[in-house]
N, C-alpha and C positions, 0 to 999 in steps of 0.2 A: 780526308785528313787521315794520316797514318796513326797507329796506336801510340807511338812515342810522342808525337805532337799533341794528340788528344790528351794524353796523360799530363803533359806539361801545362796545357791550358787549364785542366781541372785542378792541378796543384796550385797554380797561381790564383785561381778563383777562390779556392779554399783558404789560401793565405790571405787574400784580400778580405774575405768575410771575417776571418779571425781578427785581423787588424781593425776592421770596422767595429767589431764588438768592443775592442779596447777603446777606440775613439768614443763610442757611444756611452761607455761607462765612466768617462772622464769629462772634465770641464775644459773650456777653451784655455789654452796656455799650459795645460798639464803635459808633462813629458810622457812618452811611451818608451818601452824598453828598446835597447839598441838592436841593430840588425842581427848581430851575433847572438844575442840572447833570444830573439824571436826565432831565428833559424833553429836553434837548439830546442826551443819549446814546441815549435810547429812541425819539426822534422822535415824541413824543406831546404833546398840549396840557397846560397846567397843570391844568385841571379834570379831565381824564381821569386824570392821575397822582394828583391829590389824592384822587379817589374811590377809587383802588386803595389808596393809603396809609391813608386813613381806615378802610378795611375791615381792614387789617392791624393798625392801632392798636386797633380795637374788639375784635379777637380776642386781643389781648395779645401780639402778636409784635413790635411796634414801640412805642417810647415817644417822644412829642414833649416837648421841654423848651423853653419859651419863651425866645427869645434865644440858644439854644445849638444847636438842630438836632434831628435824629432819631437815635435810638440803638436798637440791638438790645435787646429786652426781656429781663429775667431768664428763665431756663429755667422752664417750667411744672413744678409738682410733679405727678408721675404716680402714680395709684393703679391697680394692676392687679388685675383680677378674673380668677381662674383656676378654671375648672370641671374637676374631675377625679373620675371615678367618681360616687359619690353625695354627695361633699362639695364645698363651695365654699371653696377655699383662697385666702386673701387675703394676698399678700405685703405687707411693710411699705412705706409711702409714703416717698419720698426726703426727705432733709434732716434737720436736727436740730430736733425739735419741742419746744416749751415752752408754758407756759400763764401767763396773767395773769388773776387772779380779778377779775371785774367786780361780782358780787353773790353773796352767800351768806346764805340765810335759811331759816327754817322757816315754812310757811304751810299753809292748807287746800288740798286738791287741786283743788277746784272740779269742775264737772260734766264738762268735756271730759277733763281729765287723769285724773279719777276713773274714767271709763269705760275709758280705755286701761289703767290700772293695776288695774282691777277692785277698786276700793275706794270707800268712801263719799266723796261730795264734801266732807264735813266732816272726813275723816281728814287727818292731817298728812303732808306731804311735805317733803323737803329740796329747795329750788330753788337751782340754781347756774347762773350765767352766767359764762362765761370766754372770753377771747380766746385763740385758738390761733395760735402764731407758728412760722414756719419760718426757721431761721437768723436770728432776730431780726425778721423781717418779718411783719406781720399776714396771716393766711391764712384764718381762719374764726372765726365766733362760735358757741359751743355753748351750748344751753340744756338743762340736765339736770333731770329731775324724778325723785327717788328716794324710795321708801317710807321714811318716817322711822323706822318701827318696826324696819326691818332694819339701820339704821346709827346706833344710839345713840352719841353722842360723836364722830360724824364731824367732822373738823376741816378748816378752810380749807387748812391745810398739806398735807393728804392730796391735795387737789384741785389743788395747784400743783406738786407734786413727785411724780415716779414715775407708775406706772400705776394708774388708778382700780380696775380689776378685780382687780389684785393686792392692793390695799388691802382691797377688799371681801372677798376670799377669806381673807387672812391676819389681818386685824384684826376682821372682823365675821362671819366664817364664812358668807359669802354666796358661793355658787358659781354663776356665770352659766353657762348651758348652751346657750341658743339665742337668735338674734336674727333678727327680721324687719325688713327695711329697704327703703325706697323712696327713689328719687332723682328729682328733677324740676327743670327750669329755672325760674328766677325772676329778679327784679331786687332791688337793695338799696334800702332807704329812706335818707333823709337821715342819720338817726342811725347806721344800719349802715355807711353810706359813710364817715362820720367815723372809725369804729373800724377799718375795713378799709383806709383810706387810698386810696379809689377815688372816682370821681365818682358822684353820686346817680343811681339807675336803671341802674347798671352791671349786666351779666349776672352771675348767681351760680347755684350749685347748692344746692338744698335737700335735705338728708338728714333722713329721719325714721326712727327706729329704736325698736323695742320689744324689750327684753331680758328674758328669763325665766331662772329658776334651774332646778336639777335636778328640782324638784318641779312645774315648769310655772307657778309663781307669777311674775307680772310683777315685775321688780325696778326697772326704770327706763324712762322714756320720754324720748327725746332728740330735739330737732330742731336741726340745725346748718346754718349758711349758709357756703358756701365760695366764695371768689373765682373767678368764671368766667374771668378773664384769667390766672390763675396755677395753676389746678387742672384736671385732666382725669382721666377714667376710661377705662381701656383694658380691654377684655374679651378674654381669650385662651380660645379654645374647644379643648378636648381632643378630637381626632378619633380617638384610638386610645390603647392602654395606654402608660404611660411608667414609667420607673424611679422609685422613691420618692425624695423630696427631703426632707432634714432641714429643719425650720422654722428661720428666722433669728430670733435674739433681738434685742430692742430695736426702736426705731422707733415708728411710729404707725399705727393702724388706724382711719381715719375710718369705714370700713364695719363689718366684723366686729371686735370688740375682741380684744386678745390675752388672755393669761392662760388661763382654763379652756378657751376655744374651741380654742386651739392644742394643748391636751393631750388632746383627745378622740380616740377611735378613729373615723376618718373613715368607716368602713363601718357601724358600729353606731350612731353618734350624729352624724348630719350636720346641718348648718345648712339651714334650709328653702330650697328651690330657687326660691321666688317672690320673691327679692330682685331688684329691677329696676335695671338699670344705665342711666346717662345719659351724664355726663363729659366 
């Protein structure tokens, strides 16, 4: 890299750090100075400052509003993965979570979902698409595929209110036991962008989960799309023994579901350790 290019990168990095300090000193929704004012204060050119700000907008720390200016973005929803002994304990994600049903139907599993659920492609599943919201703002799109034979009479109301795994346990005598989940980066399509209220091709996190019951039979296959600008995964690594912590009731588990998972003995019945974290 030549000296001019190196100097430009360094200036942009310093401008980014300065704007980050402004963001961290303010609350979500607070305005930050205009580009012109920041250029004068930081002693950088408009293109250099704009490149730094574009990066902060892309990662969801700043919001541009046409004709109004730039504002500190809403705080990201954080999901923490905690490894302890042989169990993977997943605390609840922040915020008040709710659901809006997008689709609810019974159909044939098909080849791909049939393989995942270990059932005939012609066998029936309950397919559910729902929009997940945090404090009223769209956060994720979930696509659920549940063995129809396990949930006769499953209603749309069960999927909009309360915890799905609690409903499965109490109303359908289905006790989930283990989940294998993968997380990877992706981007949203035009249709997904409209639902999530983000620009097309915005970054997102793709969650794929296969949940089994106490007999090892697959219960559901889920793939979910979470907004990359508002959601992040934090991994906490346990480097030594710690005191036992009582589980927190309520909230949302985009990773490992609540209900039966939270009630198991972590030593004798742990969730598989091959869950991959991204976030």
